[in-house]
Biopython code that builds the backbone (N, CA, C, O; Angstrom):
import numpy as np
from Bio.PDB.StructureBuilder import StructureBuilder

atoms = [
    (1, "MET", "N", (-9.309, -28.919, -40.250)),
    (1, "MET", "CA", (-9.580, -27.655, -39.567)),
    (1, "MET", "C", (-8.250, -26.965, -39.240)),
    (1, "MET", "O", (-7.347, -27.586, -38.679)),
    (2, "MET", "N", (-8.136, -25.701, -39.585)),
    (2, "MET", "CA", (-6.921, -24.934, -39.362)),
    (2, "MET", "C", (-6.860, -24.480, -37.906)),
    (2, "MET", "O", (-7.841, -23.968, -37.368)),
    (3, "ARG", "N", (-5.697, -24.670, -37.270)),
    (3, "ARG", "CA", (-5.532, -24.252, -35.874)),
    (3, "ARG", "C", (-5.209, -22.772, -35.811)),
    (3, "ARG", "O", (-4.526, -22.222, -36.675)),
    (4, "GLU", "N", (-5.713, -22.154, -34.779)),
    (4, "GLU", "CA", (-5.434, -20.748, -34.538)),
    (4, "GLU", "C", (-4.174, -20.625, -33.695)),
    (4, "GLU", "O", (-4.015, -21.341, -32.707)),
    (5, "TYR", "N", (-3.295, -19.739, -34.071)),
    (5, "TYR", "CA", (-2.083, -19.489, -33.307)),
    (5, "TYR", "C", (-2.203, -18.136, -32.632)),
    (5, "TYR", "O", (-2.827, -17.226, -33.176)),
    (6, "PRO", "N", (-1.607, -17.991, -31.445)),
    (6, "PRO", "CA", (-1.695, -16.708, -30.746)),
    (6, "PRO", "C", (-0.994, -15.607, -31.539)),
    (6, "PRO", "O", (0.063, -15.824, -32.132)),
    (7, "SER", "N", (-1.599, -14.432, -31.536)),
    (7, "SER", "CA", (-1.001, -13.289, -32.224)),
    (7, "SER", "C", (0.158, -12.753, -31.393)),
    (7, "SER", "O", (0.333, -13.132, -30.235)),
    (8, "GLU", "N", (0.938, -11.876, -31.990)),
    (8, "GLU", "CA", (2.064, -11.271, -31.271)),
    (8, "GLU", "C", (1.568, -10.507, -30.045)),
    (8, "GLU", "O", (2.198, -10.553, -28.988)),
    (9, "GLY", "N", (0.452, -9.810, -30.181)),
    (9, "GLY", "CA", (-0.125, -9.078, -29.052)),
    (9, "GLY", "C", (-0.586, -10.004, -27.937)),
    (9, "GLY", "O", (-0.396, -9.706, -26.757)),
    (10, "GLU", "N", (-1.190, -11.126, -28.311)),
    (10, "GLU", "CA", (-1.631, -12.107, -27.312)),
    (10, "GLU", "C", (-0.447, -12.720, -26.586)),
    (10, "GLU", "O", (-0.502, -12.945, -25.377)),
    (11, "LEU", "N", (0.631, -12.991, -27.325)),
    (11, "LEU", "CA", (1.834, -13.547, -26.705)),
    (11, "LEU", "C", (2.462, -12.549, -25.731)),
    (11, "LEU", "O", (2.898, -12.923, -24.643)),
    (12, "LYS", "N", (2.503, -11.276, -26.133)),
    (12, "LYS", "CA", (3.064, -10.237, -25.262)),
    (12, "LYS", "C", (2.239, -10.105, -23.989)),
    (12, "LYS", "O", (2.798, -9.994, -22.897)),
    (13, "ALA", "N", (0.913, -10.117, -24.118)),
    (13, "ALA", "CA", (0.029, -10.022, -22.950)),
    (13, "ALA", "C", (0.211, -11.237, -22.041)),
    (13, "ALA", "O", (0.208, -11.101, -20.818)),
    (14, "MET", "N", (0.371, -12.420, -22.632)),
    (14, "MET", "CA", (0.572, -13.635, -21.847)),
    (14, "MET", "C", (1.892, -13.537, -21.073)),
    (14, "MET", "O", (1.947, -13.868, -19.889)),
    (15, "TRP", "N", (2.946, -13.083, -21.744)),
    (15, "TRP", "CA", (4.255, -12.949, -21.106)),
    (15, "TRP", "C", (4.181, -11.975, -19.928)),
    (15, "TRP", "O", (4.740, -12.243, -18.864)),
    (16, "GLN", "N", (3.495, -10.851, -20.118)),
    (16, "GLN", "CA", (3.362, -9.862, -19.044)),
    (16, "GLN", "C", (2.563, -10.429, -17.873)),
    (16, "GLN", "O", (2.921, -10.225, -16.713)),
    (17, "ARG", "N", (1.489, -11.135, -18.178)),
    (17, "ARG", "CA", (0.655, -11.736, -17.125)),
    (17, "ARG", "C", (1.454, -12.763, -16.328)),
    (17, "ARG", "O", (1.419, -12.765, -15.097)),
    (18, "LEU", "N", (2.163, -13.622, -17.025)),
    (18, "LEU", "CA", (2.945, -14.656, -16.349)),
    (18, "LEU", "C", (4.109, -14.050, -15.562)),
    (18, "LEU", "O", (4.479, -14.559, -14.504)),
    (19, "GLY", "N", (4.675, -12.975, -16.076)),
    (19, "GLY", "CA", (5.794, -12.319, -15.408)),
    (19, "GLY", "C", (5.426, -11.696, -14.075)),
    (19, "GLY", "O", (6.304, -11.428, -13.256)),
    (20, "ARG", "N", (4.157, -11.464, -13.847)),
    (20, "ARG", "CA", (3.693, -10.874, -12.586)),
    (20, "ARG", "C", (3.415, -11.921, -11.505)),
    (20, "ARG", "O", (3.113, -11.568, -10.365)),
    (21, "LEU", "N", (3.515, -13.202, -11.857)),
    (21, "LEU", "CA", (3.216, -14.257, -10.889)),
    (21, "LEU", "C", (4.349, -14.404, -9.877)),
    (21, "LEU", "O", (5.521, -14.213, -10.202)),
    (22, "SER", "N", (3.980, -14.744, -8.658)),
    (22, "SER", "CA", (4.985, -15.075, -7.642)),
    (22, "SER", "C", (5.570, -16.441, -7.987)),
    (22, "SER", "O", (5.055, -17.143, -8.857)),
    (23, "HIS", "N", (6.635, -16.807, -7.306)),
    (23, "HIS", "CA", (7.263, -18.107, -7.564)),
    (23, "HIS", "C", (6.277, -19.248, -7.344)),
    (23, "HIS", "O", (6.188, -20.155, -8.171)),
    (24, "SER", "N", (5.537, -19.213, -6.243)),
    (24, "SER", "CA", (4.586, -20.296, -5.971)),
    (24, "SER", "C", (3.445, -20.303, -6.995)),
    (24, "SER", "O", (2.982, -21.372, -7.394)),
    (25, "GLN", "N", (2.995, -19.138, -7.417)),
    (25, "GLN", "CA", (1.948, -19.071, -8.440)),
    (25, "GLN", "C", (2.457, -19.601, -9.776)),
    (25, "GLN", "O", (1.717, -20.234, -10.530)),
    (26, "LEU", "N", (3.736, -19.334, -10.058)),
    (26, "LEU", "CA", (4.336, -19.824, -11.295)),
    (26, "LEU", "C", (4.390, -21.353, -11.299)),
    (26, "LEU", "O", (4.117, -21.985, -12.320)),
    (27, "ILE", "N", (4.740, -21.938, -10.164)),
    (27, "ILE", "CA", (4.777, -23.397, -10.050)),
    (27, "ILE", "C", (3.371, -23.979, -10.209)),
    (27, "ILE", "O", (3.189, -24.980, -10.901)),
    (28, "GLU", "N", (2.390, -23.361, -9.578)),
    (28, "GLU", "CA", (0.994, -23.819, -9.731)),
    (28, "GLU", "C", (0.552, -23.714, -11.187)),
    (28, "GLU", "O", (-0.095, -24.620, -11.711)),
    (29, "ALA", "N", (0.899, -22.613, -11.832)),
    (29, "ALA", "CA", (0.528, -22.423, -13.237)),
    (29, "ALA", "C", (1.190, -23.490, -14.101)),
    (29, "ALA", "O", (0.576, -24.008, -15.034)),
    (30, "PHE", "N", (2.451, -23.820, -13.788)),
    (30, "PHE", "CA", (3.136, -24.867, -14.547)),
    (30, "PHE", "C", (2.364, -26.175, -14.477)),
    (30, "PHE", "O", (2.118, -26.807, -15.504)),
    (31, "HIS", "N", (1.981, -26.583, -13.277)),
    (31, "HIS", "CA", (1.259, -27.848, -13.123)),
    (31, "HIS", "C", (-0.073, -27.821, -13.867)),
    (31, "HIS", "O", (-0.449, -28.801, -14.511)),
    (32, "ARG", "N", (-0.783, -26.702, -13.778)),
    (32, "ARG", "CA", (-2.081, -26.576, -14.451)),
    (32, "ARG", "C", (-1.913, -26.637, -15.970)),
    (32, "ARG", "O", (-2.625, -27.373, -16.654)),
    (33, "VAL", "N", (-0.973, -25.862, -16.482)),
    (33, "VAL", "CA", (-0.784, -25.801, -17.933)),
    (33, "VAL", "C", (-0.182, -27.104, -18.456)),
    (33, "VAL", "O", (-0.533, -27.565, -19.543)),
    (34, "HIS", "N", (0.721, -27.692, -17.680)),
    (34, "HIS", "CA", (1.306, -28.972, -18.089)),
    (34, "HIS", "C", (0.204, -30.012, -18.279)),
    (34, "HIS", "O", (0.217, -30.765, -19.252)),
    (35, "GLU", "N", (-0.737, -30.050, -17.357)),
    (35, "GLU", "CA", (-1.872, -30.977, -17.481)),
    (35, "GLU", "C", (-2.681, -30.658, -18.735)),
    (35, "GLU", "O", (-3.175, -31.564, -19.407)),
    (36, "GLY", "N", (-2.815, -29.376, -19.046)),
    (36, "GLY", "CA", (-3.566, -28.971, -20.237)),
    (36, "GLY", "C", (-2.873, -29.325, -21.539)),
    (36, "GLY", "O", (-3.493, -29.283, -22.602)),
    (37, "CYS", "N", (-1.589, -29.675, -21.471)),
    (37, "CYS", "CA", (-0.826, -30.026, -22.667)),
    (37, "CYS", "C", (-0.922, -31.512, -23.020)),
    (37, "CYS", "O", (-0.361, -31.953, -24.023)),
    (38, "ARG", "N", (-1.627, -32.272, -22.198)),
    (38, "ARG", "CA", (-1.765, -33.700, -22.489)),
    (38, "ARG", "C", (-2.595, -33.910, -23.747)),
    (38, "ARG", "O", (-3.510, -33.144, -24.048)),
    (39, "MET", "N", (-2.252, -34.966, -24.469)),
    (39, "MET", "CA", (-3.072, -35.329, -25.631)),
    (39, "MET", "C", (-4.385, -35.897, -25.114)),
    (39, "MET", "O", (-4.412, -36.667, -24.155)),
    (40, "ARG", "N", (-5.452, -35.511, -25.755)),
    (40, "ARG", "CA", (-6.766, -36.013, -25.395)),
    (40, "ARG", "C", (-7.429, -36.568, -26.658)),
    (40, "ARG", "O", (-7.497, -35.901, -27.691)),
    (41, "ASP", "N", (-7.905, -37.788, -26.548)),
    (41, "ASP", "CA", (-8.537, -38.466, -27.691)),
    (41, "ASP", "C", (-7.627, -38.445, -28.917)),
    (41, "ASP", "O", (-8.097, -38.306, -30.046)),
    (42, "GLY", "N", (-6.306, -38.587, -28.682)),
    (42, "GLY", "CA", (-5.350, -38.626, -29.782)),
    (42, "GLY", "C", (-5.083, -37.290, -30.435)),
    (42, "GLY", "O", (-4.446, -37.230, -31.487)),
    (43, "ARG", "N", (-5.560, -36.218, -29.828)),
    (43, "ARG", "CA", (-5.395, -34.883, -30.423)),
    (43, "ARG", "C", (-4.317, -34.108, -29.687)),
    (43, "ARG", "O", (-4.232, -34.140, -28.459)),
    (44, "MET", "N", (-3.506, -33.419, -30.453)),
    (44, "MET", "CA", (-2.450, -32.583, -29.901)),
    (44, "MET", "C", (-3.077, -31.361, -29.221)),
    (44, "MET", "O", (-4.139, -30.900, -29.638)),
    (45, "PRO", "N", (-2.423, -30.833, -28.174)),
    (45, "PRO", "CA", (-2.925, -29.609, -27.547)),
    (45, "PRO", "C", (-2.736, -28.417, -28.483)),
    (45, "PRO", "O", (-1.956, -28.472, -29.434)),
    (46, "GLY", "N", (-3.456, -27.351, -28.198)),
    (46, "GLY", "CA", (-3.377, -26.154, -29.023)),
    (46, "GLY", "C", (-2.056, -25.417, -28.862)),
    (46, "GLY", "O", (-1.336, -25.605, -27.881)),
    (47, "ALA", "N", (-1.756, -24.581, -29.836)),
    (47, "ALA", "CA", (-0.504, -23.834, -29.839)),
    (47, "ALA", "C", (-0.419, -22.877, -28.650)),
    (47, "ALA", "O", (0.660, -22.678, -28.091)),
    (48, "GLU", "N", (-1.547, -22.285, -28.262)),
    (48, "GLU", "CA", (-1.518, -21.304, -27.175)),
    (48, "GLU", "C", (-1.099, -21.936, -25.852)),
    (48, "GLU", "O", (-0.289, -21.366, -25.121)),
    (49, "VAL", "N", (-1.642, -23.106, -25.540)),
    (49, "VAL", "CA", (-1.303, -23.748, -24.269)),
    (49, "VAL", "C", (0.145, -24.235, -24.284)),
    (49, "VAL", "O", (0.815, -24.209, -23.251)),
    (50, "MET", "N", (0.631, -24.676, -25.435)),
    (50, "MET", "CA", (2.033, -25.093, -25.542)),
    (50, "MET", "C", (2.956, -23.887, -25.363)),
    (50, "MET", "O", (3.981, -23.979, -24.687)),
    (51, "ARG", "N", (2.592, -22.772, -25.963)),
    (51, "ARG", "CA", (3.400, -21.557, -25.835)),
    (51, "ARG", "C", (3.409, -21.089, -24.379)),
    (51, "ARG", "O", (4.443, -20.660, -23.867)),
    (52, "GLU", "N", (2.261, -21.174, -23.720)),
    (52, "GLU", "CA", (2.182, -20.767, -22.313)),
    (52, "GLU", "C", (3.098, -21.643, -21.455)),
    (52, "GLU", "O", (3.784, -21.131, -20.570)),
    (53, "LEU", "N", (3.117, -22.953, -21.705)),
    (53, "LEU", "CA", (3.995, -23.844, -20.955)),
    (53, "LEU", "C", (5.460, -23.463, -21.167)),
    (53, "LEU", "O", (6.245, -23.455, -20.218)),
    (54, "MET", "N", (5.824, -23.149, -22.396)),
    (54, "MET", "CA", (7.205, -22.752, -22.680)),
    (54, "MET", "C", (7.563, -21.445, -21.974)),
    (54, "MET", "O", (8.667, -21.306, -21.448)),
    (55, "MET", "N", (6.646, -20.501, -21.963)),
    (55, "MET", "CA", (6.903, -19.229, -21.282)),
    (55, "MET", "C", (7.088, -19.443, -19.785)),
    (55, "MET", "O", (7.990, -18.871, -19.173)),
    (56, "ILE", "N", (6.233, -20.263, -19.207)),
    (56, "ILE", "CA", (6.353, -20.558, -17.776)),
    (56, "ILE", "C", (7.692, -21.221, -17.496)),
    (56, "ILE", "O", (8.350, -20.900, -16.506)),
    (57, "TRP", "N", (8.099, -22.143, -18.358)),
    (57, "TRP", "CA", (9.380, -22.818, -18.168)),
    (57, "TRP", "C", (10.527, -21.807, -18.206)),
    (57, "TRP", "O", (11.426, -21.861, -17.368)),
    (58, "HIS", "N", (10.501, -20.886, -19.172)),
    (58, "HIS", "CA", (11.549, -19.867, -19.264)),
    (58, "HIS", "C", (11.568, -18.982, -18.022)),
    (58, "HIS", "O", (12.638, -18.675, -17.497)),
    (59, "LEU", "N", (10.410, -18.577, -17.556)),
    (59, "LEU", "CA", (10.340, -17.740, -16.357)),
    (59, "LEU", "C", (10.840, -18.494, -15.125)),
    (59, "LEU", "O", (11.539, -17.920, -14.291)),
    (60, "ALA", "N", (10.488, -19.765, -15.006)),
    (60, "ALA", "CA", (10.943, -20.565, -13.867)),
    (60, "ALA", "C", (12.461, -20.744, -13.908)),
    (60, "ALA", "O", (13.120, -20.690, -12.870)),
    (61, "GLN", "N", (13.015, -20.955, -15.096)),
    (61, "GLN", "CA", (14.469, -21.073, -15.239)),
    (61, "GLN", "C", (15.151, -19.775, -14.806)),
    (61, "GLN", "O", (16.143, -19.803, -14.078)),
    (62, "ALA", "N", (14.625, -18.655, -15.250)),
    (62, "ALA", "CA", (15.207, -17.358, -14.888)),
    (62, "ALA", "C", (15.124, -17.144, -13.381)),
    (62, "ALA", "O", (16.063, -16.631, -12.773)),
    (63, "TRP", "N", (14.006, -17.535, -12.780)),
    (63, "TRP", "CA", (13.821, -17.404, -11.336)),
    (63, "TRP", "C", (14.878, -18.221, -10.594)),
    (63, "TRP", "O", (15.500, -17.730, -9.652)),
    (64, "GLU", "N", (15.080, -19.472, -11.022)),
    (64, "GLU", "CA", (16.062, -20.342, -10.379)),
    (64, "GLU", "C", (17.481, -19.794, -10.545)),
    (64, "GLU", "O", (18.276, -19.840, -9.606)),
    (65, "GLU", "N", (17.799, -19.281, -11.718)),
    (65, "GLU", "CA", (19.130, -18.705, -11.946)),
    (65, "GLU", "C", (19.355, -17.487, -11.054)),
    (65, "GLU", "O", (20.443, -17.297, -10.510)),
    (66, "ARG", "N", (18.326, -16.671, -10.909)),
    (66, "ARG", "CA", (18.415, -15.482, -10.053)),
    (66, "ARG", "C", (18.624, -15.890, -8.597)),
    (66, "ARG", "O", (19.456, -15.306, -7.903)),
    (67, "GLU", "N", (17.871, -16.895, -8.129)),
    (67, "GLU", "CA", (18.025, -17.366, -6.750)),
    (67, "GLU", "C", (19.411, -17.969, -6.527)),
    (67, "GLU", "O", (20.017, -17.763, -5.475)),
    (68, "GLU", "N", (19.910, -18.706, -7.508)),
    (68, "GLU", "CA", (21.239, -19.307, -7.391)),
    (68, "GLU", "C", (22.311, -18.220, -7.312)),
    (68, "GLU", "O", (23.244, -18.331, -6.517)),
    (69, "ALA", "N", (22.188, -17.180, -8.122)),
    (69, "ALA", "CA", (23.151, -16.078, -8.102)),
    (69, "ALA", "C", (23.123, -15.373, -6.750)),
    (69, "ALA", "O", (24.173, -15.015, -6.216)),
    (70, "GLU", "N", (21.932, -15.171, -6.193)),
    (70, "GLU", "CA", (21.810, -14.546, -4.879)),
    (70, "GLU", "C", (22.453, -15.410, -3.794)),
    (70, "GLU", "O", (23.118, -14.889, -2.898)),
    (71, "GLN", "N", (22.258, -16.728, -3.872)),
    (71, "GLN", "CA", (22.867, -17.642, -2.901)),
    (71, "GLN", "C", (24.394, -17.616, -3.015)),
    (71, "GLN", "O", (25.100, -17.658, -2.007)),
    (72, "ASN", "N", (24.893, -17.546, -4.245)),
    (72, "ASN", "CA", (26.333, -17.481, -4.442)),
    (72, "ASN", "C", (26.920, -16.186, -3.875)),
    (72, "ASN", "O", (28.006, -16.193, -3.294)),
    (73, "GLN", "N", (26.203, -15.086, -4.044)),
    (73, "GLN", "CA", (26.654, -13.819, -3.484)),
    (73, "GLN", "C", (26.692, -13.882, -1.964)),
    (73, "GLN", "O", (27.629, -13.384, -1.340)),
    (74, "LEU", "N", (25.678, -14.492, -1.373)),
    (74, "LEU", "CA", (25.648, -14.625, 0.092)),
    (74, "LEU", "C", (26.793, -15.507, 0.574)),
    (74, "LEU", "O", (27.403, -15.225, 1.606)),
    (75, "ALA", "N", (27.085, -16.563, -0.161)),
    (75, "ALA", "CA", (28.168, -17.467, 0.228)),
    (75, "ALA", "C", (29.516, -16.770, 0.133)),
    (75, "ALA", "O", (30.401, -17.035, 0.948)),
    (76, "GLU", "N", (29.693, -15.886, -0.843)),
    (76, "GLU", "CA", (30.950, -15.149, -0.986)),
    (76, "GLU", "C", (31.155, -14.177, 0.158)),
    (76, "GLU", "O", (32.291, -13.955, 0.578)),
    (77, "VAL", "N", (30.091, -13.595, 0.669)),
    (77, "VAL", "CA", (30.162, -12.632, 1.756)),
    (77, "VAL", "C", (30.479, -13.334, 3.070)),
    (77, "VAL", "O", (31.198, -12.795, 3.912)),
    (78, "ALA", "N", (29.940, -14.534, 3.241)),
    (78, "ALA", "CA", (30.118, -15.276, 4.508)),
    (78, "ALA", "C", (31.502, -15.811, 4.693)),
    (78, "ALA", "O", (31.786, -16.450, 5.706)),
]
sb = StructureBuilder()
sb.init_structure("model")
sb.init_model(0)
sb.init_chain("A")
sb.init_seg("    ")
for serial, (resi, resn, name, xyz) in enumerate(atoms, 1):
    if name == "N":
        sb.init_residue(resn, " ", resi, " ")
    sb.init_atom(name, np.array(xyz, "f"), 0.0, 1.0, " ", f" {name:<3s}", serial, name[0])
structure = sb.get_structure()
């Protein structure tokens, strides 16, 4: 059986949806999607859920980098 992969439009919509999440919502989404990426009955998870996990990871990394930069700016001022 051939697996369906998300289209470019679906990926763009997913990125926009995830980009609107708050930090706490992003963390909750990570845990939910991470659980959905587990192998079940020896079967690999679908491409869409794997892509969603990667997008969440990228957004979380960007969030952490932004917070770190803000903390560094505050430390320079103090």
